N, CA, C and O of each residue as an XYZ file, in Angstrom:
488
protein
N      10.647     24.530    -23.071
C      10.196     23.165    -22.473
C       9.966     23.197    -20.921
O       8.980     22.693    -20.384
N      10.945     23.823    -20.278
C      10.707     24.297    -18.878
C       9.138     25.011    -18.562
O       8.438     24.687    -17.602
N       8.788     25.988    -19.534
C       7.868     26.849    -19.297
C       6.598     25.928    -18.971
O       5.784     26.177    -18.081
N       6.562     24.965    -19.725
C       5.349     24.166    -19.482
C       5.178     23.406    -18.025
O       4.124     22.796    -17.846
N       6.046     23.415    -17.108
C       6.076     22.908    -16.112
C       5.693     24.121    -14.949
O       5.379     23.878    -13.784
N       5.773     25.128    -15.405
C       5.438     26.240    -14.294
C       4.216     26.223    -13.742
O       4.256     26.466    -12.536
N       2.906     25.982    -14.270
C       1.757     25.897    -13.669
C       1.605     24.521    -12.879
O       0.674     24.380    -12.086
N       2.350     23.710    -13.062
C       2.410     22.505    -12.131
C       3.088     22.842    -10.933
O       2.573     22.645     -9.832
N       4.347     23.399    -11.100
C       5.164     23.804     -9.824
C       4.295     24.795     -9.268
O       4.122     24.646     -8.058
N       3.653     25.831     -9.823
C       2.933     26.864     -8.850
C       1.780     26.075     -8.046
O       1.529     26.382     -6.881
N       1.106     25.071     -8.699
C      -0.135     24.449     -7.874
C       0.649     23.625     -6.852
O       0.206     23.667     -5.704
N       1.798     22.843     -7.085
C       2.336     22.186     -6.035
C       2.757     22.888     -5.010
O       2.621     22.446     -3.869
N       3.381     24.189     -5.275
C       3.918     24.992     -4.279
C       2.888     25.761     -3.366
O       3.195     26.162     -2.243
N       1.554     25.950     -3.970
C       0.490     26.480     -3.392
C      -0.123     25.354     -2.344
O      -0.489     25.582     -1.191
N      -0.142     24.110     -3.018
C      -0.680     23.079     -2.146
C       0.221     22.817     -0.799
O      -0.263     22.629      0.317
N       1.465     22.836     -1.075
C       2.399     22.778      0.403
C       2.486     23.893      0.981
O       2.841     23.789      2.156
N       2.283     25.046      0.583
C       2.076     26.174      1.605
C       0.695     26.095      2.380
O       0.631     26.306      3.591
N      -0.370     25.789      1.626
C      -1.644     25.800      2.041
C      -1.731     24.745      3.384
O      -2.274     25.070      4.441
N      -1.026     23.283      3.111
C      -1.056     22.331      4.022
C      -0.181     22.803      5.191
O      -0.526     22.624      6.360
N       0.885     23.370      4.865
C       1.944     23.754      6.071
C       0.930     24.780      6.789
O       0.568     24.480      7.927
N       0.466     25.921      6.231
C      -0.488     26.757      7.058
C      -1.547     26.349      7.750
O      -1.905     26.909      8.787
N      -2.237     25.176      7.155
C      -3.370     24.653      7.956
C      -2.969     24.013      9.240
O      -3.595     24.049     10.299
N      -1.639     23.322      8.952
C      -1.002     22.628     10.238
C      -0.799     23.418     11.182
O      -1.375     23.347     12.268
N       0.140     24.351     10.833
C       0.545     25.364     11.731
C      -0.367     26.414     12.249
O       0.034     26.990     13.261
N      -1.483     26.771     11.773
C      -2.660     27.528     12.000
C      -3.399     26.733     13.244
O      -3.763     27.284     14.283
N      -3.547     25.366     12.945
C      -4.417     24.805     13.968
C      -3.648     24.573     15.296
O      -4.219     24.353     16.365
N      -2.289     24.642     15.134
C      -1.451     24.192     16.337
C      -1.376     25.574     17.073
O      -1.299     25.687     18.296
N      -1.408     26.603     16.187
C      -1.162     28.170     16.948
C      -2.411     28.703     17.479
O      -2.341     29.285     18.562
N      -3.755     28.583     16.790
C      -4.831     28.841     17.426
C      -5.971     27.816     18.072
O      -6.998     28.105     18.687
N      -5.480     26.638     17.749
C      -6.503     25.590     18.355
C      -6.413     25.554     19.863
O      -5.440     26.145     20.330
N      -7.105     25.069     20.576
C      -7.203     24.913     22.115
C      -6.056     23.604     22.741
O      -5.939     22.436     22.371
N      -5.396     24.301     23.707
C      -4.403     23.392     24.136
C      -4.718     22.960     25.473
O      -4.158     23.491     26.432
N      -5.620     21.983     25.628
C      -5.782     21.755     27.196
C      -5.814     19.987     27.302
O      -6.744     19.181     27.334
N      -4.366     19.848     27.336
C      -3.996     18.286     27.707
C      -4.530     17.948     29.047
O      -4.467     18.687     30.030
N      -5.126     16.625     28.997
C      -5.427     15.931     30.432
C      -4.981     14.532     30.302
O      -4.638     13.986     29.253
N      -5.025     13.985     31.536
C      -4.744     12.457     31.342
C      -5.588     11.525     30.369
O      -5.206     10.492     29.820
N      -6.782     12.123     30.294
C      -7.751     11.220     29.286
C      -7.354     11.491     27.791
O      -7.534     10.608     26.952
N      -6.812     12.714     27.449
C      -6.715     12.763     26.280
C      -5.111     12.349     25.887
O      -4.709     12.175     24.737
N      -4.421     12.253     26.935
C      -3.193     11.863     26.549
C      -2.906     10.280     26.567
O      -1.798      9.792     26.344
N      -4.081      9.547     26.869
C      -3.951      8.042     27.062
C      -4.251      7.426     25.741
O      -5.008      8.002     24.959
N      -3.666      6.223     25.434
C      -3.978      5.302     24.500
C      -5.370      4.999     24.018
O      -6.186      4.511     24.800
N      -5.678      5.259     22.786
C      -6.992      5.093     22.430
C      -7.300      3.852     21.707
O      -6.425      3.603     20.877
N      -8.279      2.965     21.746
C      -8.189      1.732     21.154
C      -9.513      1.545     20.895
O      -9.979      0.780     21.740
N     -10.263      1.877     20.162
C     -11.733      1.729     19.816
C     -12.695      1.960     21.250
O     -13.690      1.274     21.483
N     -12.242      2.954     22.066
C     -13.080      3.079     23.236
C     -12.873      2.294     24.480
O     -13.270      2.615     25.600
N     -12.208      1.236     24.157
C     -11.691      0.398     25.304
C     -10.245      0.700     25.632
O      -9.397      1.253     24.931
N     -10.144      0.131     27.052
C      -8.715      0.181     27.426
C      -7.809     -0.709     26.939
O      -8.150     -1.888     26.838
N      -6.472     -0.286     26.548
C      -5.728     -1.456     25.875
C      -5.257     -2.247     26.896
O      -4.960     -1.843     28.020
N      -5.181     -3.545     26.436
C      -4.629     -4.859     27.370
C      -3.549     -5.151     26.721
O      -3.439     -5.186     25.495
N      -2.533     -5.417     27.693
C      -1.234     -5.919     27.666
C      -0.225     -4.731     27.011
O      -0.514     -3.560     26.763
N       0.837     -5.317     26.852
C       1.904     -4.319     26.329
C       1.983     -4.478     24.899
O       1.388     -5.289     24.190
N       3.016     -3.354     24.505
C       2.864     -3.205     22.960
C       3.996     -4.191     22.335
O       4.261     -4.266     21.135
N       4.620     -4.939     23.390
C       5.781     -5.746     22.874
C       5.244     -7.355     22.742
O       6.019     -8.311     22.696
N       3.986     -7.447     22.700
C       3.538     -8.818     22.476
C       3.628     -9.578     21.148
O       3.341     -8.950     20.129
N       3.921    -10.600     21.068
C       4.070    -11.440     19.988
C       2.889    -11.246     19.064
O       1.752    -11.233     19.536
N       3.107    -11.094     17.757
C       2.092    -11.172     16.727
C       2.134    -12.456     15.985
O       3.146    -12.956     15.493
N       0.909    -12.948     15.954
C       0.852    -14.430     15.312
C       1.567    -14.416     13.722
O       1.554    -13.354     13.099
N       1.994    -15.269     13.297
C       2.646    -15.423     11.990
C       1.298    -15.360     10.885
O       1.423    -14.757      9.819
N       0.389    -15.844     11.148
C      -1.084    -15.505     10.519
C      -1.024    -14.327      9.801
O      -1.074    -14.187      8.579
N      -0.892    -13.334     10.831
C      -1.014    -11.875     10.289
C      -0.139    -11.585      9.307
O      -0.559    -11.045      8.284
N       1.161    -11.882      9.452
C       2.061    -11.740      8.241
C       1.809    -12.549      7.003
O       2.099    -12.076      5.903
N       1.294    -13.721      7.123
C       0.943    -14.449      5.933
C      -0.389    -13.860      5.231
O      -0.633    -13.959      4.028
N      -1.165    -13.262      6.144
C      -2.359    -12.378      5.420
C      -1.754    -10.990      4.807
O      -2.385    -10.293      4.012
N      -0.587    -10.718      5.232
C      -0.281     -9.441      4.669
C       0.613     -9.804      3.403
O       0.684     -9.011      2.464
N       1.232    -10.908      3.398
C       1.729    -11.416      2.228
C       0.925    -11.595      1.050
O       1.109    -11.136     -0.078
N      -0.067    -12.391      1.519
C      -1.132    -12.835      0.433
C      -1.806    -11.426     -0.120
O      -2.101    -11.425     -1.315
N      -2.067    -10.259      0.624
C      -2.463     -9.275     -0.011
C      -1.439     -8.454     -0.778
O      -1.905     -7.591     -1.522
N      -0.182     -8.578     -0.720
C       0.934     -8.145     -1.541
C       0.767     -8.960     -2.691
O       0.782     -8.398     -3.786
N       0.604    -10.243     -2.627
C       0.722    -11.116     -3.913
C      -0.388    -10.950     -4.757
O      -0.188    -11.095     -5.963
N      -1.719    -10.628     -4.296
C      -2.854    -10.269     -4.865
C      -2.781     -9.085     -5.627
O      -3.157     -8.857     -6.777
N      -2.145     -8.263     -4.658
C      -1.981     -6.810     -5.352
C      -0.854     -6.844     -6.447
O      -1.123     -6.100     -7.390
N       0.025     -7.340     -6.534
C       1.023     -7.601     -7.429
C       0.536     -8.233     -8.860
O       1.103     -8.113     -9.946
N      -0.534     -8.857     -8.594
C      -1.137     -9.744     -9.565
C      -1.906     -8.531    -10.394
O      -1.747     -8.344    -11.600
N      -2.599     -7.893     -9.705
C      -3.628     -6.887    -10.340
C      -2.610     -5.695    -11.187
O      -2.634     -5.378    -12.377
N      -1.863     -5.271    -10.232
C      -0.753     -4.294    -10.862
C      -0.165     -4.519    -12.261
O      -0.110     -3.669    -13.150
N       0.373     -6.105    -12.344
C       0.899     -6.326    -13.469
C       0.168     -7.292    -14.534
O       0.464     -7.100    -15.713
N      -0.669     -8.214    -14.262
C      -1.231     -9.014    -14.912
C      -2.041     -8.397    -15.719
O      -1.800     -8.398    -16.926
N      -3.229     -7.713    -15.166
C      -4.386     -7.066    -15.653
C      -4.125     -6.074    -16.923
O      -4.754     -6.098    -17.981
N      -2.995     -5.146    -16.558
C      -2.749     -4.241    -17.881
C      -1.965     -4.942    -19.046
O      -2.005     -4.520    -20.202
N      -1.203     -6.114    -18.629
C      -0.645     -6.951    -19.550
C      -1.534     -7.600    -20.333
O      -1.382     -7.579    -21.555
N      -2.721     -8.353    -19.677
C      -3.893     -8.847    -20.521
C      -4.525     -7.865    -21.351
O      -4.800     -8.114    -22.525
N      -4.747     -6.877    -20.864
C      -5.494     -5.889    -21.816
C      -4.712     -5.378    -23.122
O      -5.282     -5.075    -24.171
N      -3.471     -5.330    -22.933
C      -2.423     -4.890    -24.055
C      -1.730     -6.183    -24.638
O      -0.711     -6.089    -25.322
N      -2.242     -7.228    -24.382
C      -1.474     -8.379    -24.728
C      -1.511     -8.674    -26.442
O      -0.583     -9.326    -26.919
N      -2.528     -8.211    -27.271
C      -2.451     -8.335    -28.656
C      -1.754     -7.349    -29.043
O      -1.061     -7.743    -29.980
N      -1.560     -6.256    -28.822
C      -0.779     -5.063    -29.232
C       0.741     -5.605    -29.002
O       1.609     -5.719    -29.867
N       0.843     -5.922    -27.559
C       2.521     -6.270    -27.400
C       2.816     -7.540    -28.077
O       3.981     -7.691    -28.446
N       1.986     -8.465    -28.303
C       2.575     -9.684    -29.022
C       2.747     -9.242    -30.468
O       3.793     -9.612    -31.003
N       1.976     -8.579    -31.127
C       2.164     -7.990    -32.491
C       3.549     -7.344    -32.793
O       4.196     -7.524    -33.824
N       3.943     -6.474    -31.614
C       5.135     -5.684    -31.628
C       6.242     -6.541    -31.055
O       7.275     -6.465    -31.720
N       6.297     -7.222    -30.154
C       7.496     -8.037    -29.519
C       7.662     -9.415    -29.718
O       8.773     -9.945    -29.685
N       6.461    -10.116    -29.954
C       6.680    -11.353    -30.389
C       6.232    -12.458    -29.204
O       5.249    -12.197    -28.511
N       6.898    -13.559    -29.021
C       6.753    -14.458    -28.046
C       7.390    -14.242    -26.793
O       7.149    -14.900    -25.781
N       8.363    -13.134    -26.890
C       9.137    -13.031    -25.844
C       8.094    -12.287    -24.518
O       8.250    -12.527    -23.320
N       7.152    -11.456    -25.038
C       6.105    -10.955    -24.249
C       5.504    -12.065    -23.416
O       5.467    -11.940    -22.192
N       5.016    -13.184    -24.037
C       4.391    -14.296    -23.457
C       5.348    -15.181    -22.552
O       4.922    -15.813    -21.586
N       6.531    -15.173    -22.904
C       7.469    -16.031    -22.005
C       7.774    -15.100    -20.847
O       7.632    -15.604    -19.734
N       8.085    -14.098    -20.890
C       8.320    -13.101    -19.861
C       7.259    -12.953    -18.718
O       7.619    -12.819    -17.549
N       6.028    -12.980    -19.063
C       4.770    -13.025    -18.267
C       4.600    -14.504    -17.712
O       4.088    -14.696    -16.609
N       5.005    -15.441    -18.438
C       4.919    -16.789    -17.947
C       5.922    -17.174    -16.799
O       5.611    -18.006    -15.947
N       7.169    -16.518    -16.811
C       8.092    -16.825    -15.887
C       7.673    -16.021    -14.691
O       7.825    -16.574    -13.601
N       7.082    -14.592    -14.713
C       6.522    -13.968    -13.538
C       5.427    -14.690    -12.950
O       5.377    -14.690    -11.720
N       4.465    -15.359    -13.648
C       3.396    -15.892    -13.101
C       3.855    -17.236    -12.410
O       3.245    -17.685    -11.440
N       5.027    -17.893    -12.992
C       5.583    -18.966    -11.962
C       5.917    -18.552    -10.830
O       5.483    -19.146     -9.843
N       6.686    -17.541    -10.695
C       7.319    -17.083     -9.425
C       6.030    -16.431     -8.497
O       6.137    -16.257     -7.283
N       4.936    -16.140     -9.187
C       4.007    -15.627     -8.546
C       3.145    -16.893     -7.867
O       2.644    -16.822     -6.744
N       3.069    -17.933     -8.645
C       2.418    -19.151     -8.125
C       3.422    -19.875     -7.022
O       2.910    -20.659     -6.223
N       4.676    -19.651     -6.976
C       5.361    -20.166     -6.087
C       4.919    -19.425     -4.645
O       4.811    -20.041     -3.585
N       4.706    -18.106     -4.797
C       4.169    -17.359     -3.396
C       2.956    -17.962     -2.890
O       2.798    -18.146     -1.683
N       1.950    -18.328     -3.901
C       0.743    -18.865     -3.420
C       1.056    -20.087     -2.908
O       0.494    -20.394     -1.857
N       1.976    -21.016     -3.503
C       2.265    -22.441     -2.909
C       2.807    -22.165     -1.489
O       2.299    -22.730     -0.520
N       3.570    -21.523     -1.394
C       4.244    -21.243     -0.006
C       3.149    -20.930      1.068
O       3.171    -21.398      2.206
N       2.078    -19.988      0.522
C       1.056    -19.328      1.500
C       0.294    -20.666      1.863
O      -0.047    -20.898      3.023
N       0.034    -21.560      0.787
C      -0.917    -22.634      0.914
C      -0.221    -23.759      1.904
O      -0.869    -24.323      2.785
N       1.149    -24.012      1.658
C       1.715    -24.801      2.795
C       1.708    -24.399      4.151
O       1.547    -25.178      5.091
N       1.918    -22.946      4.264
C       1.849    -22.582      5.557
C       0.610    -22.226      6.278
O       0.602    -21.655      7.369
N      -0.595    -22.645      5.514
C      -1.990    -22.474      6.116
C      -2.600    -21.116      5.881
O      -3.490    -20.692      6.620
N      -2.101    -20.387      4.794
C      -2.620    -19.025      4.744
C      -4.104    -18.874      4.203
O      -4.705    -17.805      4.305
N      -4.645    -19.974      3.636
C      -5.624    -19.871      3.199
C      -6.997    -20.818      4.076
O      -8.120    -21.143      3.689
N      -6.362    -21.010      5.216
C      -7.214    -21.537      6.374
C      -7.576    -20.431      7.196
O      -6.716    -19.922      7.914
N      -9.054    -19.879      7.175
C      -9.526    -18.759      7.876
C     -10.141    -19.338      8.803
O     -11.346    -19.556      8.686
N      -9.540    -19.659      9.765
C     -10.202    -20.509     11.109
C     -10.984    -19.364     11.861
O     -11.598    -19.614     12.898
């Protein structure tokens, strides 16, 4: 049984050795000429304004939460919908009830984002 994993481990080992070799060889043979311009912070070609400790708007986190909620929807609901007929035949109504409970919790996330103004794209 373990013999079937040997090719996978060989490829994985070769990939790790190649990646480490590429990183270390570029460090070893690459030009090392640091100057103040190269060591400065780069933000799309303009000088950075302000400090890194400024407050971030709550809107940013709300958009991130919406992305996660939509991502979870795609990850769980789409494959479930594709296999629903087979799952319902095998497990019965419990497949529907469990997804219904998941969707209720899912919709509570949407409701929270709506109440906080996450869908208002000013």
